[in-house]
N, C-alpha and C positions, 0 to 999 in steps of 0.2 A: 638272246637277240640283242645285238648292239643298239645303242641309242642312236636315233636319227640325227644327222648333222645337216643343218640347213645353211647354205651359203648363198650370197647374192650372185646371180648370174649376170655378169657385167657386159657380155658381148652384145645383146640386143640393143637397138636404138631405144632411147627413153620414150615412154608413153606419155600421152596427155593424161594427167591424173584426174582431171575433171570430166572429160568427155572422150574417152579413148575409143568408144564404140567398137569393141572387138567383134570379130566374126570368125567362124571356122568352116572349112570345107574338108571333107574326109573321103578317102578312098581306101581300098584294101592295102595300098602301098604307103600312104602318107596322110598327114593332117597339115593343112595350111592354116596358119593363124595370121590375120591382118588386124591392125590396130592403128588408130590415129596417133601420130607422133606429137610430142610436146615440144615446146620451144627449145628445151635442152637436148632433144633427140638429135636434131640436125638443123642446119641452116636451110632455108627454103632452097629447093633445087633451082639452079640457075636457069635451066631451060625447061619449058613446059609447065611451069607452075603459074597459076592464075589465082585470082581471088575466089574463083569457083571451086578450085581444087585444094583439098587438104593433102598433106603428105602422109603416107601410110607405111608403117613398118610391116615386114613380112618375115615369118619364120616357118620353115618347113620341117616337120618332124617326120622322119622316115622309119618305116618298118615298125608301125605302132603295135603295141600289145593291147592297150586300153586307154581311154580318156574320159574325163568328166568336164562338163562345161556348164556353168550356171552358179548355183548356190555354193558358197556363201559370198555375200557382197562385203564391202569394206566395213559396214556397221556391225557385222556379226562375225568378222574374221577371227576374232578371239575365241569363237566356239569351235574352230577347226582343230582336229586332234594334234596337228603339228604346230599350232600357234605357240605353245609353250617352249618350242625348240628354236624359235626365232622367225617364224613366218610374219611378214610385214605387208601392209597394204601398198598398192601401186608399185610392186616390185617383181622382178623376175628372179626366181629361186631355182636352185639345184639341190636335190636331196640325196645325200649319201646314206646308206643303211636304211633304205626306204622300207617302212613296215608294210606298205601296199605291195611292193614286190615280194616281200616275205609271205604275205597272205596268199597271193596268187600262186607262188611256187608251191606252197604247202597244199593248196587245193589241187594242183596239177599232179601231185604225187600218186593219185589214183590211176593215172594213165599208165598202161603197161610199158610204154617206151619213154617214160619221163626221164629227162636228164636235168640235173641240178645246175647250179652256177648262174642263176638268173640275174644276180647282181652284176655279173660280168657281161651279160648279154644285153640287159636293159638299163635305161637311165630314167630317173624320175624328175620331171620339171613341174613347177607350179608358178603360174603367172596370176597375180592378184590385181585385178582391175577395180574400178570404182563400183560397178554394179554386178560383177560376176568374177568368178575364178575359173581358170583353166588348169587342169592337172593332166599330164601326159606321161605315159610309160611308152618309150620307144627306144630304138637302137641308137639313133643319132639325130642331130638337129643341124639345120643350115640357116644362117642368117642371110636373107636375100636383100638385095638393094632396095631401099625405099622407093616408092612410086607415088606420083600424084594421081588422084582420082576424086570424083565428086562424092563417092561413098564406098563402103567396104564391099558392097555387092558386085561392083564392077571388077574388083580384083579377085574376088572369090570365083566368079564366073570364068574369068580369064585363067585362073589357076587350075580350074577343073578341066580345061580343054587340052 
């Protein structure tokens, strides 16, 4: 099994490292991640932004295989099995040679119609926030335009409709 390679995923808008307040909504077709943007993420949107609204980044992961959201937070991220390969706090990561994909593909071999090549079908992303971490195995991701909202629930409800 090749060694995991962790690289920074630079496409998403930068998060607020102190209070990103991430949230997820999931269906059988995708997972929507929303998170508060930091000052470096974008300039305030010129229209529609008020003192009541924060600007939220949005990422859609499509055709999910599996996800985890929660533990570990930034204080114990060094306990994550991929930390020694370059996992960092407050960062969007992309993992090549994912051991998680390897484990799932190995488990799936008991299926009579199993087909291999899961590293070509699925990608592994990790987003490490202040209080939680998101890991996603999916076929693709889309960075959506940032939006103003008073909280993440507004955008999650909207994204589920």
